[in-house]
MARKOL-149840 format. One line per field, with one value per residue: residue in three letters; x, y, z of N, C-alpha, C in turn. Coordinates in nm, 4 decimals. Example, Ala and Ser with C-alpha at 12.3 -4.5 7.8 and 13.67 -1.06 7.14 Angstrom:
2
r = ALA_SER
n.x = 1.3190_1.2850
n.y = -0.5690_-0.2250
n.z = 0.7800_0.7080
ca.x = 1.2300_1.3670
ca.y = -0.4500_-0.1060
ca.z = 0.7800_0.7140
c.x = 1.3200_1.2900
c.y = -0.3300_0.0030
c.z = 0.7800_0.7870
end
This chain:
70
r = MET_LYS_ILE_GLU_TYR_ASP_GLY_GLU_VAL_ASP_ILE_MET_TYR_ILE_GLU_LEU_THR_ASP_SER_ARG_ILE_LYS_GLU_SER_ASP_GLU_ILE_SER_GLU_GLY_VAL_ILE_VAL_ASP_TYR_ASP_SER_GLY_GLY_LEU_PRO_VAL_GLY_ILE_GLU_ILE_LEU_ASP_ALA_SER_LYS_LEU_LEU_GLY_ALA_ILE_PRO_THR_ASN_VAL_GLU_LEU_ALA_VAL_ALA_GLU_ARG_SER_LYS_SER
n.x = 1.0043_0.7034_0.4174_0.1312_-0.1498_-0.4319_-0.6693_-0.8615_-0.9355_-0.9605_-0.7682_-0.5200_-0.1754_0.0678_0.3954_0.6211_0.8723_1.1126_1.1110_1.0452_0.7135_0.5643_0.3288_-0.0163_-0.2626_-0.5916_-0.6574_-0.8643_-1.1856_-1.1249_-0.8611_-0.5459_-0.2587_0.0682_0.3235_0.6688_0.9025_0.9930_0.7846_0.7487_0.5906_0.5468_0.3983_0.0936_-0.2297_-0.5072_-0.8321_-1.1014_-1.0277_-1.0945_-1.3453_-1.2950_-1.1049_-1.2431_-1.2222_-1.0942_-0.7667_-0.5307_-0.2968_0.0018_0.1302_0.4272_0.5452_0.8088_0.9096_1.1415_1.3783_1.3948_1.6747_1.8229
n.y = -0.1451_-0.3238_-0.4692_-0.6492_-0.8443_-1.0160_-1.1915_-1.3708_-1.2925_-1.0275_-0.8266_-0.5786_-0.5235_-0.2892_-0.2808_-0.0752_-0.0565_-0.2924_-0.2936_-0.3841_-0.4212_-0.2163_-0.0977_-0.0556_0.1347_0.2139_0.4263_0.5176_0.3875_0.0555_0.0968_0.0442_0.1465_0.0452_0.0917_0.1537_0.1229_0.3817_0.5344_0.5662_0.5019_0.1665_-0.0061_-0.0385_-0.1512_-0.2507_-0.3207_-0.5006_-0.4240_-0.4117_-0.2927_-0.0519_0.0662_0.0716_-0.1166_-0.4399_-0.4784_-0.5060_-0.4336_-0.2440_0.0798_0.2567_0.5694_0.7834_1.0803_1.3318_1.4494_1.7799_1.9937_2.1441
n.z = -0.3465_-0.3434_-0.4832_-0.4110_-0.5046_-0.4018_-0.5430_-0.4508_-0.1937_-0.2360_-0.1693_-0.1639_-0.1208_-0.0602_-0.0352_0.1083_0.2300_0.3655_0.6370_0.9790_1.0994_1.3360_1.4295_1.3278_1.1484_1.0722_0.8319_0.6756_0.5846_0.5203_0.4429_0.5488_0.7157_0.7742_1.0158_1.1023_1.3829_1.4086_1.3288_1.0599_0.7408_0.6398_0.4857_0.2881_0.3161_0.1308_0.1685_0.0152_-0.2444_-0.5250_-0.5182_-0.3848_-0.5541_-0.7868_-0.9873_-1.0841_-0.9940_-1.2438_-1.3598_-1.2994_-1.2967_-1.2912_-1.2124_-1.2045_-1.0766_-1.1646_-0.9372_-0.8117_-0.8207_-0.5456
ca.x = 0.8600_0.6426_0.2717_0.0687_-0.2953_-0.4907_-0.8049_-0.9542_-0.9855_-0.9705_-0.6829_-0.3953_-0.0775_0.1783_0.5075_0.7075_1.0057_1.1128_1.1225_0.9508_0.5928_0.5479_0.1873_-0.1002_-0.3716_-0.6875_-0.6682_-1.0001_-1.2496_-1.0637_-0.7236_-0.4656_-0.1182_0.1590_0.4340_0.7833_0.9223_1.0169_0.6624_0.7464_0.5080_0.6117_0.3125_-0.0460_-0.3189_-0.6368_-0.9332_-1.2025_-0.9540_-1.1643_-1.4546_-1.2386_-1.0348_-1.3371_-1.1970_-0.9975_-0.6322_-0.4670_-0.1620_0.0518_0.2176_0.5155_0.5951_0.9078_0.9363_1.2789_1.3940_1.4514_1.8025_1.8180
ca.y = -0.1423_-0.4449_-0.4635_-0.7803_-0.8445_-1.1484_-1.1837_-1.4541_-1.2148_-0.8904_-0.7409_-0.5337_-0.4755_-0.2146_-0.2813_0.0393_-0.0953_-0.4239_-0.2722_-0.4582_-0.3456_-0.1924_-0.0736_-0.0322_0.2283_0.2232_0.5706_0.5362_0.2565_-0.0401_0.1330_0.0291_0.1795_-0.0152_0.1817_0.0953_0.1746_0.5258_0.6007_0.5813_0.4017_0.0455_-0.0627_0.0027_-0.2622_-0.2039_-0.4253_-0.4842_-0.3389_-0.3875_-0.1985_0.0772_0.1217_0.0799_-0.2233_-0.5394_-0.4352_-0.6033_-0.3894_-0.1334_0.1695_0.3310_0.6949_0.8421_1.2198_1.3727_1.5397_1.9106_2.0183_2.2661
ca.z = -0.3370_-0.3966_-0.4775_-0.4240_-0.5051_-0.3861_-0.5957_-0.3736_-0.0800_-0.2863_-0.0877_-0.2238_-0.0234_-0.1183_0.0588_0.0800_0.2763_0.4307_0.7810_1.0633_1.1340_1.4796_1.4542_1.2102_1.1721_0.9620_0.8080_0.6254_0.5786_0.4303_0.4096_0.6696_0.6970_0.8710_1.0496_1.1716_1.5183_1.4001_1.2842_0.9137_0.6743_0.5897_0.3829_0.2816_0.2833_0.0823_0.1749_-0.0903_-0.3384_-0.6517_-0.4922_-0.3498_-0.6698_-0.8974_-1.0850_-1.0397_-1.0338_-1.3334_-1.3922_-1.2185_-1.3705_-1.2031_-1.2675_-1.1147_-1.1109_-1.1415_-0.8221_-0.8433_-0.7522_-0.4652
c.x = 0.8063_0.4909_0.2174_-0.0822_-0.3434_-0.6375_-0.9062_-1.0151_-0.9983_-0.8943_-0.5559_-0.3036_0.0375_0.2880_0.6040_0.8524_0.9973_1.1349_1.0154_0.8339_0.5798_0.4007_0.1148_-0.2142_-0.4624_-0.7161_-0.8004_-1.0578_-1.1826_-0.9215_-0.6420_-0.3204_-0.0390_0.2781_0.5463_0.7986_0.9502_0.8958_0.6540_0.6619_0.5926_0.5308_0.1703_-0.1280_-0.4544_-0.7314_-1.0412_-1.1478_-1.0307_-1.2804_-1.3997_-1.1711_-1.1241_-1.3189_-1.1028_-0.8602_-0.5649_-0.3277_-0.1256_0.1449_0.2989_0.5650_0.6883_0.9376_1.0810_1.2834_1.4506_1.5768_1.7930_1.9543
c.y = -0.2674_-0.4315_-0.6031_-0.7632_-0.9881_-1.1388_-1.2651_-1.3772_-1.0665_-0.7915_-0.7062_-0.4862_-0.4098_-0.2075_-0.1705_0.0124_-0.2341_-0.4117_-0.3512_-0.3665_-0.3375_-0.1730_-0.0459_0.0606_0.2300_0.3713_0.6110_0.3959_0.1677_-0.0084_0.1364_0.0590_0.1153_0.0779_0.1053_0.1604_0.3249_0.6040_0.6236_0.4723_0.2875_-0.0128_-0.0118_-0.1177_-0.2050_-0.3229_-0.3960_-0.3933_-0.3099_-0.2907_-0.0589_0.1454_0.1309_-0.0254_-0.3248_-0.4942_-0.5419_-0.5615_-0.2688_-0.0499_0.2499_0.4556_0.7567_0.9831_1.2522_1.4707_1.6722_1.9301_2.1502_2.3025
c.z = -0.4037_-0.3793_-0.5024_-0.4226_-0.4970_-0.4255_-0.5185_-0.2574_-0.1134_-0.1982_-0.1654_-0.1121_-0.0980_-0.0123_0.0196_0.1183_0.3380_0.5813_0.8555_1.1022_1.2858_1.5143_1.3229_1.2481_1.0496_0.9399_0.7436_0.6094_0.4741_0.3881_0.5385_0.6361_0.8106_0.8900_1.1184_1.3089_1.5206_1.3542_1.1345_0.8497_0.6166_0.4741_0.3942_0.2376_0.2435_0.0792_0.0710_-0.1999_-0.4667_-0.6341_-0.4662_-0.4688_-0.7930_-1.0045_-1.0226_-1.0875_-1.1201_-1.3754_-1.3069_-1.3044_-1.2697_-1.2749_-1.1646_-1.1626_-1.0798_-1.0254_-0.8683_-0.7608_-0.6759_-0.4146
end
């Protein structure tokens, strides 16, 4: 996973995988999800990120939950 933020254009991109993008869909205003050929999400683009997130993104926190064993 890779997260990039471009302050000049106020766009954040969250790359979930390095798969090739087949199609994109704006799921809500300013939020675009990219999908691979199998329909799985590849990345998420957030336009006007500082407005949508309520602040200029300056840091990222990663929390990984432990998987339950079934």
